[in-house]
N, C-alpha and C positions, 0 to 999 in steps of 0.2 A: 503494501500499499503506499503510494506516495504521500505524503503529510503536509497537510498545507498551514499547520500551526502547530506552537507549541503553548505550553503551560510554563508560566512564569512562575517560580518557586517563592523568587521572593517580590513579587507582586500579588498579595493575597487579601481576600478580606474574609470574615466571619460572618454570616448572616443567618439564623434560624438551626442555631447549630451545623449548618453545613459550612467549611470550609470553599471557598470559590479562588480558583487563579485566573490571574490576567493572561489573554491568549493573543501570542505573536504571531502573525504571517511567515512562512518561512518558505513561500514561494506566491508568485501573484498570479491571479485569477479575478475573472469580471473586473469590480469597483476596487478591489484590495490590491494591494500592493506589497512585494514582501518587503517585510519590514515594520508594518503597518500594526499598530496596537489593537484590540479589540476590545470587549467586554469582558466577562466573569463565566466560568466554567466551573463544575465542582470535579467533571471527569471528560475524558474523550469522548466517550459514550453519549456525554451531553448536543456534542457537534459534530456531522460528521464530516469527515477530510472528503466526500466525495461530493460533486455538485459546486453550484456558488452559496450554500447558506452562509450565513456568518454571522456571528452575533457582534454588534459595534456599542460604541460609548458605553457606558457604565449600567450595560442591560446584565442581565444576568440569569442564568440558567442552571438548573441543581435540580438532585433527587435523581429521578430515572427520567425524568422529561427529555425527548431527545428534539433536535430541530436537523433537519434534510433538508434535501431538493436544492431548489434554490431561493428557501425562505431567507427571511430577514426578520432578527431581533434586534432592537432599537433602543436608545434614549434612555431611560430610568426602566422601562418595562422586564417582567419577572414573568417566568416560565417554569414550573415544576412541578413536581409529584409526579406524577406517570403522563401528564401532556404530549403531543407532540405535536410541533408545529411544521407543515414540510409545504410541497410544492411552489407558489409562488406566492405564498402568505409575507404580509408583512405586520409584524408583533412592535409597536414603537410607544413611545411616549411615558405615561406611567400606567401602562396597560397589564395587567394581570391575566395568566392563563396554565388555569392548574387543573387537579384530580387527574381524570382519565380525560380532558378536553381534547379534542382535535378543532386545530386553526388550518385550512391547506386551501387550495384552489389558488384563487386570488383575491382572496378575503383580505382586509384589512383591519384590523383589531387598535384603537388606538385612544386617547384621552387617558381617563381613571377608566376606563371599561376592566370589567370581571369575564372572565369566562370557564367555567370550571363545573366541576360533577363528570358526567356521561357526554357532555354538550358538544355540537359538531356548527362549527362555521366554515363555510366554504363555500365557490361560485365568485363570484363579483360582489360580494357583499361587504357590507360596512358595518361593525359595532362599534362605537365611540361614545365619548362624554362619559358619564357616569352610570351606563347602561350594563347589565345583570344580565349573562346568558346560561341558565345552568341547569340541572336535569340531564334528562335525557332528550333536550331540546336540538331542534334543528332550524338553522339559518340560513339561506342559500339562496339561488339564483343572482338576482338584482336587490334583493332586500336590505334593508337599513333598519338595524335599532339602536336609539340613541339618546342623547338629555339622558333622564333619570329610567328611563323602560325597562322590564326586566320580562324576559322569556322564558319560562321553568317548564317542569314536568314534561312531559309528551308533546307539546307545542311544537308547531311547523310552520314556520315564518319566510314565505317566499315568492318567486314571482319579482314584482315590482313593490311589494308589500313595504307600508314603513311603521315604525312600531315606535312610540317618542314621549318624552315629555316623562310624565307620571303614569304611564300607562304599563298594566299586568296584564301577558298574556300567557296561560299557564291549563294544566289540565290536560286535556286532546285536542286541543282545538288545533284547526288547521289556518292560518291566515295567509291569504296565497292574492294573485292576481295583482289587481291597482289598490287593493284597500289599506288607507289612513286609520290607524289608530292613534290617538295621541290625545293630551289632556288626562285627566286624572281615571281615565277607559276601564275597566276590568272584565275583561273577556276570558273565560273558563270552561269546564264541563267537558263535552261530545259536542262538536261543532265544528263545521267549516263556514269559514267570512271570507267572501271574495270579494265584496264592493261596499265604498263608504257609505251608500246610503243606507246598509242595512246595519247599521252601529249608529246611536244616537246616545252622547251621556249625558244628563242632567245635574245640575247644582250648583249650590249647595240647598240642600231639601231634605226634610224629615227632620227628626228627632236625632240625628245623628249632623246636622247641616255639615252633610258631606254630599256626595255624589254617585248616583245611582246608574250603573250603564244598562243599556236595553241591544239585545241583539237577534234579529230575524235570522234563524237558520234557513237551510237549504228545503228544508221540509215545512215551512212558513208556520214555526213556531218561535216566539218573542221567548228570547230568556232572559232573566233579570241577575242583575248581582247587584246587588247591598246589603253592604257591610259583612256579616257574615252569612246574609241568608244567598242561598243562588237556586234558580229554579224556573217555571215557566211564568208568563203571565196571571194566570191564571191561580197559578202556586202564590206567588207573591201579595195579590188581592186578596184571596183568603187569610194570609199573615198579617197585612194590613187589619183587618176586619176585625179578626182575632186580639191584635197586639194593642191597638189603637181604639179609645172610646170612640160614643158618637160627637163629643162636642170637641177629643182634640182635634186642633188646625193639623196637624202632624197626619192626621186621618184623611182627612180634607183636600191633604198636598199632594200626597201618596194617591187618593182616588182619582184627582182631578187628571196626574200624571201618566196614568195607568190609561184613562180616557184618550187622551191629546196622543198617548204612543202607540193604541189601538189605529186610529186616524191616519196618523203619520206611515204606521205598516200597513195600513189596509186591512187590518187582521180582524 
């Protein structure tokens, strides 16, 4: 094997009980010249000697994580656990990729984003700002997850879909095509969402003074997420009648909202 870098034992740092070594290129390849210093790795298995992959700046790769193919890790990014970054993927800024997560294809993960657990981010996707992708979630195609958004569970976000702001997508949800989920929306359960017109967030409203999300699924059922409640709009109506008495302003707010949503979604 023709090594492309060495570990510098005179330039090391301790991080989370791991000893990491600065790397230095011993041959030129891609945008790296012989003698260039890179970031930090714990051991050679963290960064392949094949391909054009490289760890730049003060980025750190450790544990059983691996970076290979033509992937770049740069800035102050951290890749650790059993995570893998490969293909033409680019992880940078203060982003973290951890657990058993995979970032590959032409995916970009940056800002203060976190990708962890068994999550997969690939294709031409972008995950950035303070976004979290976790669980067994998949983000791919031309999708973007950004700001403080969270995609988790078994959720799939793909196509030209966008998940942003404080939105949460989890469960067995599939967000695809041109769907845009933003604000304080919460989409969960078992559903497919592929058009923005099938999603409406209303708030602040009710006893929690919070936001309530209404989503019309492919089978024309309207699902509601309100605090810890998740269910159909009929179930939500029953819960409102059971929880709030006839004199409650919150009861009127919720019932008026339910009527409005039914008209909006022609339900």
